[in-house]
C-alpha positions as CSV (number, residue, x, y, z in Angstrom):
1,M,-29.3,-11.4,-34.5
2,P,-28.5,-11.3,-30.6
3,E,-30.6,-13.4,-28.2
4,Y,-32.2,-11.9,-25.5
5,Y,-32.3,-12.9,-22.0
6,G,-34.9,-10.9,-19.9
7,N,-34.4,-7.1,-21.3
8,S,-30.8,-7.3,-22.1
9,P,-29.0,-8.8,-25.4
10,V,-26.8,-11.6,-24.6
11,T,-23.4,-11.2,-27.0
12,E,-20.4,-13.4,-26.8
13,T,-17.4,-12.0,-24.9
14,I,-14.2,-12.0,-27.0
15,L,-11.2,-12.5,-24.6
16,V,-8.1,-10.5,-25.9
17,E,-4.7,-11.9,-24.9
18,D,-2.4,-9.1,-23.7
19,S,1.4,-9.5,-24.5
20,T,2.4,-8.6,-21.3
21,P,3.5,-11.1,-18.7
22,L,1.9,-11.4,-15.5
23,A,4.3,-11.3,-12.3
24,P,4.3,-14.6,-10.2
25,A,2.1,-14.6,-7.4
26,L,3.6,-14.2,-4.0
27,R,3.4,-17.4,-2.0
28,L,1.9,-17.3,1.8
29,V,5.7,-17.7,3.3
30,D,6.6,-14.7,1.1
31,W,3.7,-12.6,2.7
32,L,4.6,-13.8,6.0
33,I,8.1,-12.9,5.7
34,I,7.0,-9.5,4.2
35,L,4.6,-8.7,7.4
36,V,7.3,-10.0,9.8
37,I,9.7,-7.5,8.2
38,S,7.3,-4.8,8.2
39,L,6.6,-5.1,12.0
40,L,10.7,-4.6,12.7
41,P,11.4,-0.9,13.7
42,I,13.9,1.0,11.4
43,V,14.4,-2.2,9.3
44,N,11.1,-2.2,8.0
45,V,11.5,1.4,6.5
46,I,15.0,0.7,5.0
47,V,13.6,-2.4,3.5
48,L,10.4,-1.0,2.1
49,V,12.5,1.8,0.6
50,I,14.7,-0.7,-1.1
51,W,11.5,-2.7,-2.3
52,A,9.9,0.1,-3.6
53,L,12.9,1.4,-5.7
54,D,13.5,-2.3,-7.0
55,S,12.5,-2.1,-10.7
56,K,13.3,-5.7,-11.3
57,G,11.6,-7.4,-8.2
58,N,8.2,-8.8,-7.9
59,P,5.7,-5.9,-8.7
60,N,3.2,-7.0,-6.2
61,R,5.8,-6.6,-3.4
62,R,7.0,-3.2,-5.0
63,S,3.5,-1.9,-5.0
64,F,3.0,-3.0,-1.4
65,A,6.1,-1.3,-0.2
66,Q,5.2,1.8,-1.9
67,A,1.6,1.8,-0.4
68,M,3.3,1.1,3.1
69,L,5.6,4.2,2.5
70,I,2.8,6.3,1.8
71,I,0.8,5.1,4.9
72,F,3.9,5.7,7.0
73,G,4.3,9.0,5.5
74,A,0.5,9.9,6.4
75,E,1.2,8.6,9.8
76,I,3.9,10.9,10.3
77,L,2.1,13.9,9.1
78,I,-0.7,13.1,11.1
79,M,0.9,12.5,14.4
80,S,3.2,15.5,14.0
81,I,0.0,17.7,13.7
82,F,-1.7,16.0,16.7
83,F,1.7,16.3,18.9
84,G,2.1,20.1,18.0
85,Y,-1.6,20.6,19.1
86,F,-1.0,19.0,22.3
87,A,2.2,20.5,22.9
88,G,0.7,23.8,22.2
89,M,-1.9,23.0,24.8
90,I,0.2,22.2,27.4
91,Y,2.6,25.0,26.9
92,Q,-0.5,27.4,27.1
93,V,-1.5,25.6,30.5
94,F,2.0,25.9,32.0
95,N,2.4,29.4,30.9
96,I,-0.9,30.8,32.5
97,I,0.4,29.4,35.7
């Protein structure tokens, strides 16, 4: 018979141990190195592609690299749209004159 606390029954939580090993957590120094590398132009894209495709590396770093590459792609797309829009506006202004 379950015990009640308020209106909801209190039941035991059974923890099931998963057999997949956890990835080691990245230390603060590791994150600082990753962020500094991410700030360097051109180098960041090359290193992020290498980390994103590395299947034997740390999965936390791999996921971060994949997310950063997706964000870079979205930024390039958005900036291309804005650049094309403003270039078209400037072209129209100079074409009228």
